[in-house]
C-alpha positions in Angstrom: 0.0 -35.6 -10.7 1.2 -38.8 -9.8 3.0 -40.3 -6.6 6.6 -40.2 -8.1 6.2 -36.6 -9.0 7.5 -33.9 -6.2 4.0 -31.9 -4.4 4.3 -28.8 -4.6 3.9 -28.7 -0.6 7.6 -30.5 -0.2 9.5 -27.8 -2.9 11.4 -25.4 -0.2 10.4 -22.6 -2.4 7.0 -23.2 -2.5 6.8 -23.5 1.4 8.7 -20.4 1.8 6.5 -18.7 -0.6 3.5 -19.5 1.5 5.0 -18.1 4.6 5.5 -15.0 2.7 1.8 -14.9 1.7 0.6 -15.3 5.0 3.3 -12.9 6.6 1.8 -10.3 4.1 -2.0 -11.4 5.0 -1.3 -11.2 8.4 0.2 -7.8 8.4 -2.3 -6.4 6.4 -5.0 -7.5 8.9 -3.0 -6.3 11.7 -2.7 -3.0 9.7 -6.6 -2.8 8.6 -7.3 -3.5 12.5 -4.5 -0.5 13.8 -6.0 1.9 11.5 -9.8 1.4 12.7 -10.1 4.4 15.9 -8.6 6.6 13.2 -11.7 5.3 11.0 -9.1 4.7 8.3 -8.5 2.2 5.7 -5.7 0.5 4.8 -6.2 1.8 0.7 -7.3 5.7 2.4 -3.9 5.2 4.3 -2.3 4.2 0.8 -3.6 7.2 -1.2 -2.9 10.0 1.9 0.8 9.1 1.9 1.2 9.1 -2.0 -0.1 12.4 -2.0 1.4 13.5 1.1 4.9 12.6 -1.3 3.6 13.7 -4.7 1.1 16.6 -4.2 -0.7 17.3 -7.2 -0.7 14.1 -8.9 -3.4 13.0 -10.8 -6.0 10.4 -10.8 -4.9 8.1 -13.3 -1.1 8.5 -11.7 -2.3 7.6 -8.2 -4.0 4.4 -9.5 -1.0 3.6 -11.6 1.2 4.1 -8.3 -1.6 2.0 -6.2 -1.4 -0.6 -8.4 -5.4 -0.4 -8.7 -8.0 0.8 -11.8 -8.9 4.4 -12.2 -12.6 3.2 -11.1 -11.4 2.3 -7.4 -9.8 5.4 -7.2 -12.8 7.2 -8.4 -14.6 5.3 -5.9 -12.7 5.9 -3.0 -11.7 9.7 -3.7 -15.6 11.4 -2.9 -15.8 10.0 0.3 -12.2 10.9 1.1 -13.0 14.9 -0.2 -16.1 14.4 2.0 -14.4 14.0 5.2 -12.2 16.8 3.9 -9.0 14.6 4.1 -8.3 15.7 0.4 -9.2 18.1 -2.6 -9.6 17.3 -6.4 -8.9 20.6 -8.5 -8.9 20.6 -12.1 -5.7 20.7 -14.2 -4.6 24.4 -15.2 -3.9 22.9 -18.7 -6.4 20.4 -19.2 -9.6 20.6 -17.5 -10.2 16.5 -17.9 -7.1 15.7 -15.4 -7.7 15.9 -12.0 -4.9 17.1 -9.7 -5.2 15.7 -5.7 -4.0 17.3 -3.0 -4.2 16.7 0.8 -6.2 19.2 2.8 -4.4 20.1 6.5 -7.1 17.9 8.1 -5.6 15.1 5.7 -2.3 15.8 6.8 -3.1 15.8 10.5 -5.0 12.4 10.0 -1.9 11.1 7.7 0.9 12.3 10.4 -1.3 10.1 13.4 -1.8 7.3 10.9 1.9 6.7 10.0 2.5 6.6 13.6 0.7 3.5 14.1 1.7 2.1 10.5 5.1 2.7 11.5 5.5 1.3 14.8 3.6 -2.1 13.2 6.3 -1.9 10.8 9.1 -1.6 13.5 7.4 -4.4 15.8 7.2 -6.7 12.5 10.6 -5.7 10.9 12.2 -5.8 14.5 11.9 -9.7 14.3 15.3 -9.7 11.9 18.7 -8.3 12.3 19.6 -4.9 9.9 21.3 -7.6 7.3 18.2 -9.7 7.3 15.7 -7.5 7.2 17.9 -5.7 4.0 18.4 -9.1 2.5 14.5 -9.8 2.5 13.8 -5.9 1.2 16.3 -7.0 -1.7 14.6 -10.2 -2.4 11.3 -8.6 -2.8 11.9 -6.0 -4.6 14.0 -8.7 -7.0 10.7 -10.6 -6.9 8.4 -7.2 -7.8 10.6 -6.4 -11.0 11.0 -9.9 -12.5 6.7 -10.0 -12.4 6.5 -6.0 -13.4 4.3 -5.8 -16.6 4.4 -2.0 -17.5 
């Protein structure tokens, strides 16, 4: 880059994107810290939330929803199953497919975690007016759609 070219940090889009990335990282750290007393990690919370909303989904479907590889899910589920947070059952029509369901202990832990998570979201998003919050959400959905690879 020569001195006549605009440097990326002089570009408002670049600066604002860095601000979005920093905010996202700060929220991720805050969520992780808030979940420590529940002995829960953010990835585990994602699993619990998805299984609550979509009981019986397959491991493959869960991996796609969470935008991670199946190997990530395969490593995470046994730990959660051992803690009695979820159970894996063979699909009735295809024994190769494992269906996932929350246990009552998993649902109870999820409800506690949702209170913590929701309070943090309220704190963070409370920095914006309802209109600003809606505008931010619309913009993030457009970005996600523009980068969608499926």
